[in-house]
Z-matrix of the N, CA and C atoms (Angstrom, degrees):
N
C 1 1.498
C 2 1.527 1 105.75
N 3 1.366 2 116.03 1 129.35
C 4 1.477 3 120.06 2 -177.58
C 5 1.499 4 109.10 3 -100.16
N 6 1.318 5 116.28 4 96.23
C 7 1.469 6 122.10 5 178.86
C 8 1.496 7 110.59 6 -86.28
N 9 1.338 8 115.42 7 145.55
C 10 1.478 9 119.77 8 177.57
C 11 1.515 10 110.07 9 -75.84
N 12 1.307 11 117.20 10 129.48
C 13 1.438 12 121.63 11 -178.55
C 14 1.518 13 109.96 12 -104.41
N 15 1.347 14 116.77 13 135.23
C 16 1.453 15 117.91 14 178.98
C 17 1.524 16 111.47 15 -60.93
N 18 1.328 17 118.76 16 130.53
C 19 1.422 18 122.04 17 -176.78
C 20 1.539 19 112.03 18 -70.30
N 21 1.307 20 115.48 19 153.92
C 22 1.468 21 119.43 20 175.81
C 23 1.519 22 107.93 21 -70.41
N 24 1.315 23 115.89 22 153.42
C 25 1.445 24 119.63 23 -177.20
C 26 1.532 25 109.46 24 -101.43
N 27 1.366 26 115.39 25 122.22
C 28 1.465 27 119.25 26 178.89
C 29 1.518 28 111.59 27 -65.90
N 30 1.335 29 116.90 28 158.66
C 31 1.466 30 121.70 29 -175.36
C 32 1.523 31 113.41 30 -52.70
N 33 1.363 32 115.84 31 -40.24
C 34 1.448 33 118.58 32 -175.65
C 35 1.516 34 114.31 33 -72.10
N 36 1.346 35 118.00 34 -9.67
C 37 1.449 36 121.20 35 176.22
C 38 1.521 37 112.85 36 -110.60
N 39 1.329 38 117.90 37 13.07
C 40 1.437 39 121.75 38 175.17
C 41 1.540 40 110.57 39 -78.61
N 42 1.332 41 117.78 40 156.06
C 43 1.474 42 121.04 41 -169.60
C 44 1.499 43 116.53 42 -46.07
N 45 1.337 44 118.05 43 -48.05
C 46 1.492 45 117.50 44 -174.43
C 47 1.527 46 111.23 45 -64.48
N 48 1.337 47 116.70 46 -35.23
C 49 1.474 48 119.27 47 178.72
C 50 1.519 49 110.64 48 -74.39
N 51 1.299 50 116.84 49 -34.37
C 52 1.480 51 120.21 50 178.25
C 53 1.520 52 110.31 51 -65.63
N 54 1.368 53 116.72 52 -42.95
C 55 1.469 54 119.40 53 176.80
C 56 1.519 55 111.34 54 -65.38
N 57 1.331 56 117.77 55 -35.91
C 58 1.459 57 120.53 56 176.50
C 59 1.534 58 110.18 57 -64.69
N 60 1.323 59 115.26 58 -40.88
C 61 1.478 60 120.40 59 176.65
C 62 1.515 61 110.32 60 -61.15
N 63 1.323 62 117.79 61 -38.04
C 64 1.457 63 122.45 62 179.83
C 65 1.538 64 110.27 63 -66.96
N 66 1.312 65 116.09 64 -42.99
C 67 1.481 66 119.36 65 177.67
C 68 1.530 67 111.65 66 -62.81
N 69 1.306 68 115.99 67 -41.94
C 70 1.476 69 119.76 68 178.16
C 71 1.547 70 109.55 69 -64.88
N 72 1.335 71 115.76 70 -41.48
C 73 1.469 72 119.53 71 179.30
C 74 1.497 73 112.47 72 -62.10
N 75 1.370 74 117.37 73 -43.95
C 76 1.460 75 121.31 74 178.79
C 77 1.507 76 111.29 75 -63.04
N 78 1.321 77 117.25 76 -44.46
C 79 1.454 78 121.34 77 178.02
C 80 1.523 79 112.10 78 -62.44
N 81 1.330 80 116.51 79 -42.72
C 82 1.462 81 121.28 80 178.34
C 83 1.510 82 110.92 81 -66.91
N 84 1.312 83 117.04 82 -39.13
C 85 1.473 84 119.86 83 178.70
C 86 1.495 85 112.99 84 -63.19
N 87 1.351 86 115.46 85 -39.44
C 88 1.474 87 120.48 86 177.74
C 89 1.525 88 109.52 87 -64.68
N 90 1.318 89 117.59 88 -46.83
C 91 1.464 90 119.99 89 -179.17
C 92 1.499 91 111.89 90 -65.91
N 93 1.320 92 117.33 91 -35.57
C 94 1.450 93 123.26 92 -179.49
C 95 1.540 94 111.07 93 -67.06
N 96 1.346 95 115.81 94 -41.17
C 97 1.446 96 121.11 95 -175.61
C 98 1.523 97 114.68 96 -83.36
N 99 1.325 98 116.51 97 -24.82
C 100 1.461 99 122.18 98 -172.25
C 101 1.526 100 115.26 99 -50.52
N 102 1.372 101 118.32 100 -46.19
C 103 1.477 102 117.37 101 -177.72
C 104 1.550 103 113.99 102 -68.48
N 105 1.322 104 116.53 103 -9.26
C 106 1.483 105 119.89 104 -174.76
C 107 1.532 106 112.35 105 -111.69
N 108 1.332 107 117.73 106 3.77
C 109 1.465 108 121.40 107 -176.20
C 110 1.528 109 109.69 108 -65.94
N 111 1.355 110 117.31 109 -40.38
C 112 1.472 111 120.84 110 -179.25
C 113 1.492 112 114.38 111 -84.50
N 114 1.352 113 115.51 112 1.60
C 115 1.500 114 120.51 113 -179.41
C 116 1.514 115 113.24 114 54.72
N 117 1.312 116 115.01 115 43.23
C 118 1.461 117 122.15 116 179.24
C 119 1.558 118 107.85 117 -104.71
N 120 1.310 119 118.72 118 108.35
C 121 1.443 120 122.28 119 -178.08
C 122 1.530 121 111.82 120 -59.98
N 123 1.295 122 117.31 121 -25.57
C 124 1.463 123 121.26 122 179.45
C 125 1.534 124 112.28 123 -68.35
N 126 1.330 125 116.02 124 -21.52
C 127 1.473 126 119.89 125 179.64
C 128 1.529 127 113.88 126 -91.35
N 129 1.316 128 116.34 127 -1.44
C 130 1.455 129 121.57 128 -177.81
C 131 1.517 130 111.48 129 -61.33
N 132 1.329 131 115.67 130 133.20
C 133 1.473 132 120.68 131 178.00
C 134 1.549 133 112.62 132 -77.91
N 135 1.322 134 113.77 133 -13.04
C 136 1.462 135 119.38 134 179.78
C 137 1.548 136 107.59 135 -119.29
N 138 1.306 137 117.00 136 132.38
C 139 1.433 138 121.30 137 -179.33
C 140 1.516 139 109.91 138 -60.42
N 141 1.349 140 117.20 139 130.01
C 142 1.446 141 122.33 140 179.41
C 143 1.511 142 112.41 141 -119.89
N 144 1.292 143 115.17 142 151.25
C 145 1.459 144 122.40 143 -176.46
C 146 1.511 145 109.89 144 -113.30
N 147 1.345 146 115.82 145 78.67
C 148 1.468 147 119.57 146 177.75
C 149 1.523 148 113.44 147 97.57
N 150 1.340 149 113.24 148 172.11
C 151 1.464 150 120.28 149 -177.37
C 152 1.512 151 114.78 150 -65.91
N 153 1.373 152 116.75 151 -38.01
C 154 1.438 153 119.82 152 -179.96
C 155 1.541 154 111.24 153 -62.29
N 156 1.313 155 114.14 154 -45.32
C 157 1.477 156 120.60 155 178.69
C 158 1.512 157 110.99 156 -58.38
N 159 1.352 158 115.47 157 -44.44
C 160 1.457 159 119.76 158 -178.62
C 161 1.536 160 110.84 159 -67.11
N 162 1.357 161 116.14 160 -41.42
C 163 1.454 162 119.89 161 179.25
C 164 1.534 163 112.17 162 -60.26
N 165 1.325 164 114.64 163 -43.78
C 166 1.470 165 119.42 164 177.48
C 167 1.503 166 111.13 165 -63.97
N 168 1.318 167 116.02 166 -39.28
C 169 1.479 168 119.82 167 178.80
C 170 1.534 169 111.45 168 -62.65
N 171 1.338 170 116.57 169 -43.64
C 172 1.452 171 121.46 170 -178.99
C 173 1.564 172 109.26 171 -64.42
N 174 1.348 173 115.27 172 -41.80
C 175 1.464 174 118.49 173 178.64
C 176 1.523 175 111.15 174 -66.20
N 177 1.310 176 117.12 175 -37.61
C 178 1.456 177 121.45 176 177.49
C 179 1.546 178 110.27 177 -63.25
N 180 1.288 179 117.45 178 -47.54
C 181 1.474 180 121.50 179 -177.91
C 182 1.526 181 110.77 180 -68.14
N 183 1.319 182 116.74 181 -42.45
C 184 1.489 183 118.72 182 179.74
C 185 1.524 184 112.44 183 -59.40
N 186 1.294 185 115.95 184 -47.30
C 187 1.462 186 120.29 185 -179.71
C 188 1.553 187 112.09 186 -70.92
N 189 1.318 188 115.05 187 -32.43
C 190 1.481 189 118.68 188 175.88
C 191 1.481 190 111.53 189 -63.09
N 192 1.340 191 116.75 190 -37.21
C 193 1.465 192 118.87 191 -179.50
C 194 1.536 193 110.84 192 -67.48
N 195 1.349 194 115.93 193 -32.99
C 196 1.470 195 119.57 194 174.91
C 197 1.502 196 110.56 195 -60.57
N 198 1.321 197 115.96 196 -50.62
C 199 1.452 198 120.63 197 178.93
C 200 1.517 199 113.39 198 -61.81
N 201 1.330 200 115.42 199 -39.67
C 202 1.455 201 121.23 200 -177.96
C 203 1.518 202 111.24 201 -62.92
N 204 1.328 203 116.70 202 -39.00
C 205 1.483 204 121.22 203 -176.67
C 206 1.542 205 111.43 204 -82.71
N 207 1.310 206 116.74 205 -39.82
C 208 1.450 207 118.94 206 -177.29
C 209 1.533 208 114.09 207 -74.95
N 210 1.317 209 115.90 208 -30.45
C 211 1.462 210 121.41 209 -177.62
C 212 1.525 211 116.47 210 -51.90
N 213 1.326 212 118.27 211 -50.89
C 214 1.491 213 119.25 212 -178.87
C 215 1.523 214 112.53 213 -59.78
N 216 1.318 215 118.60 214 -29.76
C 217 1.456 216 120.96 215 -178.30
C 218 1.497 217 110.77 216 -61.45
N 219 1.338 218 118.74 217 -28.80
C 220 1.448 219 121.53 218 -179.36
C 221 1.517 220 113.01 219 -71.89
N 222 1.332 221 116.79 220 -12.81
C 223 1.458 222 121.33 221 179.03
C 224 1.513 223 112.26 222 -98.38
N 225 1.349 224 117.66 223 -4.83
C 226 1.475 225 120.61 224 179.19
C 227 1.526 226 107.99 225 -76.84
N 228 1.338 227 118.55 226 120.88
C 229 1.450 228 121.96 227 -176.50
C 230 1.522 229 113.68 228 -54.21
N 231 1.330 230 117.39 229 -40.09
C 232 1.468 231 119.46 230 -175.58
C 233 1.529 232 110.36 231 -68.29
N 234 1.356 233 118.10 232 -34.40
C 235 1.414 234 120.05 233 177.66
C 236 1.553 235 111.97 234 -77.36
N 237 1.306 236 114.58 235 -37.61
C 238 1.459 237 120.12 236 -179.94
C 239 1.523 238 110.48 237 -65.20
N 240 1.335 239 116.88 238 -29.82
C 241 1.466 240 121.35 239 177.74
C 242 1.526 241 112.71 240 -70.48
N 243 1.341 242 117.65 241 -24.98
C 244 1.450 243 123.20 242 177.15
C 245 1.541 244 108.61 243 -89.90
N 246 1.289 245 117.70 244 94.36
C 247 1.459 246 121.41 245 -172.27
C 248 1.527 247 113.56 246 -55.48
N 249 1.325 248 115.92 247 -40.85
C 250 1.465 249 119.81 248 -175.65
C 251 1.556 250 109.51 249 -62.76
N 252 1.328 251 114.74 250 -47.58
C 253 1.476 252 119.11 251 -178.88
C 254 1.552 253 111.25 252 -70.85
N 255 1.322 254 115.04 253 -35.24
C 256 1.480 255 117.58 254 179.05
C 257 1.543 256 109.87 255 -64.34
N 258 1.319 257 116.31 256 -39.92
C 259 1.445 258 119.35 257 178.94
C 260 1.527 259 113.35 258 -68.72
N 261 1.367 260 114.11 259 -41.10
C 262 1.462 261 118.78 260 -179.40
C 263 1.542 262 111.32 261 -64.33
N 264 1.310 263 115.40 262 -46.24
C 265 1.467 264 119.83 263 178.86
C 266 1.531 265 110.06 264 -64.89
N 267 1.354 266 116.10 265 -38.98
C 268 1.449 267 120.17 266 178.33
C 269 1.520 268 113.03 267 -62.63
N 270 1.330 269 116.16 268 -41.83
C 271 1.481 270 120.09 269 177.48
C 272 1.529 271 110.66 270 -65.04
N 273 1.343 272 116.18 271 -43.13
C 274 1.471 273 118.60 272 178.81
C 275 1.514 274 110.04 273 -64.65
N 276 1.318 275 117.38 274 -40.75
C 277 1.496 276 121.09 275 178.94
C 278 1.520 277 110.00 276 -57.81
N 279 1.357 278 116.81 277 -45.72
C 280 1.442 279 119.68 278 -175.96
C 281 1.553 280 112.92 279 -78.39
N 282 1.341 281 116.19 280 -46.53
C 283 1.451 282 119.17 281 -172.20
C 284 1.513 283 114.71 282 -82.45
N 285 1.344 284 116.26 283 -28.71
C 286 1.480 285 119.24 284 178.76
C 287 1.517 286 112.88 285 -103.46
N 288 1.361 287 115.53 286 -10.58
C 289 1.434 288 119.07 287 -178.48
C 290 1.510 289 113.90 288 -118.71
N 291 1.324 290 116.60 289 -74.55
C 292 1.485 291 121.33 290 -171.24
C 293 1.522 292 111.48 291 -59.72
N 294 1.330 293 117.70 292 -56.86
C 295 1.479 294 119.98 293 -171.02
C 296 1.533 295 113.68 294 -62.62
N 297 1.345 296 119.49 295 -51.21
C 298 1.471 297 116.59 296 178.38
C 299 1.527 298 112.40 297 -67.62
N 300 1.303 299 118.78 298 -32.51
C 301 1.472 300 119.46 299 179.93
C 302 1.561 301 109.62 300 -68.81
N 303 1.328 302 116.74 301 -40.49
C 304 1.449 303 120.67 302 177.38
C 305 1.525 304 112.91 303 -64.52
N 306 1.337 305 115.68 304 -41.64
C 307 1.446 306 120.68 305 -178.33
C 308 1.534 307 111.96 306 -68.19
N 309 1.332 308 116.49 307 -36.74
C 310 1.472 309 118.64 308 176.96
C 311 1.507 310 113.02 309 -79.25
N 312 1.323 311 118.68 310 -20.21
C 313 1.461 312 121.13 311 179.20
C 314 1.529 313 110.94 312 -66.14
N 315 1.322 314 117.30 313 -31.74
C 316 1.495 315 120.38 314 -177.39
C 317 1.533 316 110.48 315 -64.16
N 318 1.342 317 119.34 316 -58.29
C 319 1.469 318 117.47 317 178.82
C 320 1.520 319 113.82 318 -63.85
N 321 1.315 320 119.57 319 -32.17
C 322 1.467 321 122.43 320 175.73
C 323 1.532 322 108.86 321 -58.03
N 324 1.320 323 114.52 322 -46.17
C 325 1.492 324 119.34 323 -178.77
C 326 1.516 325 111.65 324 -67.78
N 327 1.329 326 116.39 325 -45.27
C 328 1.490 327 120.35 326 -177.35
C 329 1.520 328 110.96 327 -64.75
N 330 1.314 329 117.25 328 -37.41
C 331 1.475 330 119.57 329 -179.33
C 332 1.515 331 112.28 330 -74.50
N 333 1.340 332 117.65 331 -15.13
C 334 1.470 333 119.41 332 178.39
C 335 1.496 334 114.02 333 -67.02
N 336 1.343 335 117.34 334 -29.24
C 337 1.419 336 121.12 335 -179.73
C 338 1.508 337 115.19 336 75.01
N 339 1.323 338 117.05 337 4.72
C 340 1.486 339 121.98 338 -179.80
C 341 1.520 340 109.70 339 -110.32
N 342 1.305 341 115.42 340 126.19
C 343 1.469 342 120.22 341 -177.19
C 344 1.537 343 111.64 342 -61.45
N 345 1.326 344 118.24 343 -41.78
C 346 1.456 345 120.20 344 -178.46
C 347 1.531 346 109.59 345 -64.43
N 348 1.318 347 117.32 346 -40.61
C 349 1.459 348 121.28 347 178.47
C 350 1.526 349 110.20 348 -63.43
N 351 1.335 350 115.21 349 -42.58
C 352 1.455 351 120.65 350 -179.66
C 353 1.538 352 112.17 351 -62.46
N 354 1.310 353 115.01 352 -43.44
C 355 1.477 354 119.80 353 177.60
C 356 1.527 355 109.62 354 -67.05
N 357 1.344 356 116.18 355 -44.22
C 358 1.441 357 121.35 356 -176.04
C 359 1.524 358 114.82 357 -64.56
N 360 1.356 359 115.84 358 -23.42
C 361 1.474 360 119.37 359 -179.12
C 362 1.515 361 114.03 360 -107.86
N 363 1.341 362 115.77 361 -40.56
C 364 1.472 363 118.83 362 -174.85
C 365 1.518 364 112.15 363 -70.28
N 366 1.346 365 117.13 364 -44.52
C 367 1.485 366 120.48 365 -179.31
C 368 1.534 367 110.42 366 -59.81
N 369 1.326 368 121.23 367 -52.63
C 370 1.459 369 117.73 368 179.32
C 371 1.545 370 113.16 369 -66.29
N 372 1.366 371 117.31 370 -28.27
C 373 1.455 372 119.83 371 179.23
C 374 1.514 373 109.61 372 -64.21
N 375 1.334 374 116.44 373 -43.45
C 376 1.475 375 121.08 374 177.75
C 377 1.541 376 109.01 375 -65.81
N 378 1.333 377 117.06 376 -42.65
C 379 1.460 378 122.14 377 177.64
C 380 1.514 379 111.69 378 -62.22
N 381 1.336 380 116.00 379 -36.80
C 382 1.470 381 122.35 380 178.33
C 383 1.519 382 111.16 381 -59.00
N 384 1.326 383 115.51 382 -51.06
C 385 1.450 384 120.74 383 -179.16
C 386 1.546 385 110.70 384 -66.68
N 387 1.310 386 116.11 385 -42.59
C 388 1.472 387 120.16 386 -176.34
C 389 1.538 388 111.13 387 -65.99
N 390 1.332 389 117.93 388 -44.40
C 391 1.449 390 119.48 389 179.97
C 392 1.518 391 111.71 390 -69.04
N 393 1.330 392 116.56 391 -31.05
C 394 1.473 393 120.06 392 176.76
C 395 1.527 394 109.99 393 -65.82
N 396 1.350 395 116.15 394 -43.72
C 397 1.448 396 120.64 395 -178.66
C 398 1.554 397 110.31 396 -66.29
N 399 1.343 398 116.84 397 -40.25
C 400 1.444 399 120.54 398 179.34
C 401 1.529 400 111.80 399 -67.54
N 402 1.364 401 115.84 400 -33.90
C 403 1.454 402 119.71 401 177.40
C 404 1.534 403 112.12 402 -66.18
N 405 1.351 404 114.67 403 -44.40
C 406 1.453 405 119.97 404 178.23
C 407 1.527 406 111.21 405 -64.77
N 408 1.323 407 116.93 406 -42.12
C 409 1.458 408 121.47 407 179.10
C 410 1.542 409 110.18 408 -61.61
N 411 1.351 410 115.60 409 -41.57
C 412 1.471 411 119.86 410 -179.87
C 413 1.530 412 112.82 411 -61.51
N 414 1.334 413 115.72 412 -45.47
C 415 1.457 414 117.86 413 -176.22
C 416 1.510 415 110.87 414 -72.02
N 417 1.332 416 117.31 415 -30.89
C 418 1.481 417 117.53 416 176.57
C 419 1.525 418 112.50 417 -68.33
N 420 1.326 419 115.28 418 -22.25
C 421 1.466 420 120.28 419 176.71
C 422 1.520 421 111.55 420 -89.60
N 423 1.333 422 117.95 421 -0.66
C 424 1.435 423 121.20 422 -179.10
C 425 1.512 424 115.16 423 83.19
N 426 1.339 425 115.25 424 12.01
C 427 1.475 426 121.18 425 -178.66
C 428 1.526 427 109.38 426 -91.44
N 429 1.335 428 116.40 427 85.34
C 430 1.471 429 121.93 428 -176.91
C 431 1.538 430 111.02 429 -64.25
N 432 1.331 431 116.50 430 -44.96
C 433 1.455 432 119.00 431 -178.36
C 434 1.514 433 110.31 432 -62.60
N 435 1.342 434 116.86 433 -44.74
C 436 1.452 435 119.45 434 177.45
C 437 1.529 436 112.69 435 -61.55
N 438 1.324 437 116.49 436 -40.25
C 439 1.465 438 120.64 437 178.77
C 440 1.513 439 111.07 438 -60.46
N 441 1.333 440 116.86 439 -45.89
C 442 1.446 441 121.21 440 -179.19
C 443 1.537 442 110.84 441 -64.45
N 444 1.339 443 114.93 442 -38.12
C 445 1.469 444 118.83 443 178.42
C 446 1.520 445 111.86 444 -62.84
N 447 1.331 446 117.01 445 -45.63
C 448 1.450 447 119.99 446 -178.83
C 449 1.493 448 113.30 447 -70.50
N 450 1.366 449 115.99 448 -33.92
C 451 1.459 450 119.01 449 176.76
C 452 1.543 451 111.80 450 -70.74
N 453 1.305 452 115.58 451 -30.64
C 454 1.480 453 119.87 452 175.71
C 455 1.498 454 109.64 453 -64.95
N 456 1.347 455 116.54 454 -45.14
C 457 1.471 456 121.18 455 176.50
C 458 1.564 457 110.40 456 -63.18
N 459 1.328 458 114.81 457 -39.66
C 460 1.477 459 117.99 458 -179.38
C 461 1.511 460 111.52 459 -63.09
N 462 1.365 461 115.72 460 -45.42
C 463 1.480 462 116.67 461 -179.37
C 464 1.510 463 111.55 462 -71.61
N 465 1.314 464 117.26 463 -25.77
C 466 1.460 465 119.24 464 173.82
C 467 1.518 466 111.26 465 -59.95
N 468 1.353 467 116.33 466 -37.27
C 469 1.443 468 120.38 467 176.90
C 470 1.527 469 110.83 468 -72.73
N 471 1.326 470 116.93 469 -33.74
C 472 1.476 471 120.67 470 175.17
C 473 1.525 472 111.21 471 -63.29
N 474 1.315 473 115.50 472 -42.87
C 475 1.465 474 121.89 473 -174.18
C 476 1.527 475 112.27 474 -73.57
N 477 1.337 476 118.32 475 -4.35
C 478 1.473 477 117.87 476 178.57
C 479 1.513 478 111.03 477 -63.04
N 480 1.351 479 117.39 478 -23.37
C 481 1.462 480 121.31 479 177.53
C 482 1.534 481 110.01 480 -60.29
N 483 1.335 482 115.97 481 -33.43
C 484 1.475 483 121.24 482 176.72
C 485 1.526 484 110.50 483 -80.56
N 486 1.305 485 115.39 484 -51.21
C 487 1.483 486 119.92 485 -176.88
C 488 1.505 487 112.13 486 -57.94
N 489 1.333 488 117.69 487 -41.55
C 490 1.462 489 121.01 488 -179.77
C 491 1.501 490 111.24 489 -60.88
N 492 1.360 491 118.23 490 -36.59
C 493 1.457 492 122.88 491 -179.00
C 494 1.545 493 111.52 492 -75.95
N 495 1.306 494 116.04 493 -16.39
C 496 1.468 495 120.61 494 172.96
C 497 1.516 496 111.69 495 -85.98
N 498 1.325 497 114.79 496 -40.96
C 499 1.462 498 120.74 497 -176.03
C 500 1.512 499 113.16 498 -70.91
N 501 1.323 500 117.70 499 -37.94
C 502 1.464 501 120.46 500 -178.06
C 503 1.533 502 112.09 501 -58.24
N 504 1.340 503 118.92 502 -49.70
C 505 1.496 504 118.76 503 177.83
C 506 1.518 505 111.04 504 -62.43
N 507 1.356 506 118.37 505 -37.38
C 508 1.443 507 120.43 506 -179.56
C 509 1.544 508 111.36 507 -64.08
N 510 1.309 509 114.99 508 -42.85
C 511 1.477 510 119.87 509 178.54
C 512 1.514 511 109.89 510 -65.33
N 513 1.332 512 116.06 511 -42.64
C 514 1.476 513 120.45 512 179.86
C 515 1.525 514 110.57 513 -63.24
N 516 1.340 515 118.56 514 -43.23
C 517 1.464 516 120.75 515 178.23
C 518 1.500 517 110.59 516 -62.79
N 519 1.299 518 117.27 517 -39.72
C 520 1.469 519 120.77 518 177.46
C 521 1.512 520 112.70 519 -62.03
N 522 1.345 521 115.34 520 -41.12
C 523 1.477 522 120.15 521 178.61
C 524 1.516 523 110.58 522 -67.61
N 525 1.315 524 117.45 523 -38.52
C 526 1.444 525 121.10 524 177.92
C 527 1.540 526 110.87 525 -66.55
N 528 1.334 527 116.34 526 -43.09
C 529 1.473 528 120.83 527 -179.48
C 530 1.511 529 112.69 528 -63.63
N 531 1.323 530 115.45 529 -36.01
C 532 1.487 531 120.00 530 -178.98
C 533 1.505 532 112.18 531 -87.55
N 534 1.299 533 118.95 532 -3.75
C 535 1.442 534 121.01 533 -179.29
C 536 1.515 535 114.75 534 80.18
N 537 1.329 536 116.73 535 10.70
C 538 1.470 537 120.04 536 -179.30
C 539 1.543 538 110.34 537 -71.93
N 540 1.330 539 116.28 538 -20.90
C 541 1.464 540 121.64 539 179.90
C 542 1.503 541 108.42 540 -136.98
N 543 1.321 542 116.46 541 138.19
C 544 1.479 543 120.64 542 177.44
C 545 1.507 544 108.47 543 -82.01
N 546 1.325 545 115.79 544 151.54
C 547 1.484 546 120.51 545 -179.80
C 548 1.507 547 112.71 546 -56.41
N 549 1.329 548 116.04 547 -36.20
C 550 1.441 549 121.45 548 -177.48
C 551 1.536 550 112.60 549 -65.18
N 552 1.340 551 114.95 550 -23.13
C 553 1.460 552 120.62 551 -178.43
C 554 1.541 553 112.51 552 -100.72
N 555 1.345 554 117.78 553 7.09
C 556 1.435 555 120.91 554 -172.70
C 557 1.537 556 112.82 555 -61.23
N 558 1.371 557 117.23 556 -43.13
C 559 1.475 558 118.66 557 -177.94
C 560 1.516 559 112.04 558 -63.62
N 561 1.331 560 115.83 559 -44.24
C 562 1.489 561 118.99 560 179.90
C 563 1.502 562 110.99 561 -65.18
N 564 1.356 563 115.93 562 -39.64
C 565 1.447 564 120.32 563 -179.39
C 566 1.532 565 110.99 564 -64.84
N 567 1.344 566 115.72 565 -40.98
C 568 1.482 567 119.76 566 179.87
C 569 1.512 568 110.07 567 -59.50
N 570 1.334 569 118.75 568 -42.02
C 571 1.465 570 122.35 569 -179.90
C 572 1.535 571 109.78 570 -64.76
N 573 1.310 572 117.20 571 -38.74
C 574 1.467 573 120.06 572 -179.24
C 575 1.547 574 113.38 573 -73.29
N 576 1.345 575 113.81 574 -18.46
C 577 1.460 576 119.05 575 -178.74
C 578 1.532 577 113.47 576 -85.78
N 579 1.328 578 117.83 577 -12.10
C 580 1.444 579 121.63 578 -178.76
C 581 1.528 580 112.87 579 -54.63
N 582 1.351 581 117.95 580 -50.03
C 583 1.490 582 117.83 581 177.89
C 584 1.518 583 112.49 582 -61.91
N 585 1.335 584 117.58 583 -37.00
C 586 1.442 585 121.68 584 177.10
C 587 1.521 586 110.90 585 -61.92
N 588 1.346 587 115.06 586 -43.81
C 589 1.456 588 120.34 587 177.23
C 590 1.516 589 113.65 588 -61.34
N 591 1.345 590 115.50 589 -33.17
C 592 1.478 591 119.82 590 177.60
C 593 1.521 592 110.79 591 -66.57
N 594 1.320 593 116.99 592 -43.44
C 595 1.458 594 120.59 593 178.12
C 596 1.540 595 109.79 594 -62.91
N 597 1.321 596 116.49 595 -49.93
C 598 1.452 597 121.47 596 -178.48
C 599 1.540 598 110.16 597 -62.80
N 600 1.317 599 116.87 598 -35.25
C 601 1.470 600 122.16 599 -176.97
C 602 1.516 601 111.32 600 -61.44
N 603 1.357 602 117.38 601 -50.17
C 604 1.445 603 115.69 602 -176.48
C 605 1.521 604 113.05 603 -74.04
N 606 1.334 605 117.32 604 -25.35
C 607 1.470 606 119.93 605 175.79
C 608 1.516 607 109.69 606 -68.11
N 609 1.347 608 117.57 607 -48.60
C 610 1.433 609 121.42 608 -178.63
C 611 1.544 610 110.59 609 -63.96
N 612 1.306 611 116.78 610 -43.29
C 613 1.482 612 120.10 611 -179.39
C 614 1.520 613 113.16 612 -63.81
N 615 1.337 614 117.38 613 -38.23
C 616 1.442 615 118.18 614 -179.76
C 617 1.523 616 111.91 615 -72.07
N 618 1.339 617 116.67 616 -31.59
C 619 1.455 618 119.51 617 175.41
C 620 1.535 619 110.07 618 -64.00
N 621 1.332 620 116.59 619 -46.47
C 622 1.463 621 120.45 620 177.23
C 623 1.506 622 110.98 621 -62.20
N 624 1.328 623 117.91 622 -41.08
C 625 1.458 624 120.65 623 179.11
C 626 1.521 625 111.38 624 -61.15
N 627 1.327 626 116.66 625 -42.71
C 628 1.450 627 119.50 626 -178.60
C 629 1.558 628 111.57 627 -65.38
N 630 1.309 629 115.81 628 -34.66
C 631 1.483 630 119.80 629 176.70
C 632 1.542 631 108.63 630 -62.94
N 633 1.302 632 116.05 631 -46.00
C 634 1.497 633 119.12 632 179.84
C 635 1.500 634 110.71 633 -65.47
N 636 1.304 635 117.79 634 -42.36
C 637 1.482 636 121.00 635 -179.42
C 638 1.529 637 111.16 636 -62.78
N 639 1.318 638 116.47 637 -42.20
C 640 1.464 639 118.97 638 -178.57
C 641 1.561 640 109.85 639 -64.85
N 642 1.301 641 116.80 640 -35.14
C 643 1.470 642 119.09 641 178.26
C 644 1.515 643 109.84 642 -69.25
N 645 1.347 644 117.40 643 -39.62
C 646 1.467 645 120.77 644 178.74
C 647 1.508 646 110.55 645 -64.91
N 648 1.333 647 115.92 646 -53.16
C 649 1.472 648 120.18 647 -176.56
C 650 1.492 649 109.98 648 -65.61
N 651 1.330 650 118.41 649 -40.05
C 652 1.443 651 121.89 650 177.76
C 653 1.545 652 112.07 651 -58.18
N 654 1.330 653 115.10 652 -43.17
C 655 1.464 654 120.14 653 178.08
C 656 1.517 655 111.19 654 -64.45
N 657 1.336 656 117.15 655 -38.77
C 658 1.441 657 121.70 656 -179.92
C 659 1.510 658 111.46 657 -66.83
N 660 1.340 659 117.62 658 -44.34
C 661 1.474 660 123.22 659 179.73
C 662 1.526 661 110.58 660 -62.59
N 663 1.346 662 115.98 661 -44.07
C 664 1.486 663 119.35 662 -179.74
C 665 1.528 664 110.19 663 -65.34
N 666 1.355 665 116.69 664 -37.39
C 667 1.452 666 118.51 665 179.70
C 668 1.514 667 112.23 666 -66.01
N 669 1.368 668 116.25 667 -39.67
C 670 1.463 669 118.53 668 178.02
C 671 1.524 670 112.27 669 -69.15
N 672 1.333 671 116.38 670 -32.72
C 673 1.480 672 117.99 671 -177.32
C 674 1.523 673 111.58 672 -70.16
N 675 1.368 674 115.06 673 -22.99
C 676 1.470 675 118.46 674 -179.84
C 677 1.513 676 112.54 675 -87.38
N 678 1.339 677 117.73 676 -9.22
C 679 1.455 678 120.36 677 -178.48
C 680 1.519 679 110.50 678 -77.70
N 681 1.347 680 118.17 679 141.23
C 682 1.457 681 120.10 680 176.55
C 683 1.528 682 111.43 681 -66.45
N 684 1.318 683 116.27 682 142.20
C 685 1.493 684 120.98 683 178.68
C 686 1.513 685 110.70 684 -87.13
């Protein structure tokens, strides 16, 4: 009989790192939402074209912060062991965070009129919904390993909001150091790099997610192969 064995947990998904990820997510969510608390379009970090565009952007950011903060809780072993709470948080993460944020990301991107912004937001938005659906389908079939793999990919797309804000300053500093950008143009260049950071963010995050997933699945497969038949 081939029973499913719980996969080993890689170092980056152990409790202390998960709690650190949560702290980073909360801090990033606060910084991300701060310019939009007063609902002043003039304070928007992203250029908007009218009230509808701004309203959609605010809705996208508000729901993204929900997903960003709730996501790490699903990786906490103590919470994951409590099925009722794990399901409740998971539903809130998907229904109040991922789905509305992904749906509003598409018009926000299309109204921007910039191809890089459209690619940077639409592609991960589609991936967000797709990985969420695959995660739900996996758990309904009793495939715990598959569910965790798809949710890891899903949160990797959620976390691009953090990664993008790390990559943009790094790219800007590199451009300043190499003389590609003058110091006087740093502020304008930083704003133009935001869509580039979004694209780089989901690419980097998905690569990291796949490394973690392969370690988890690899450990599970090796554990099953050592079990007596």
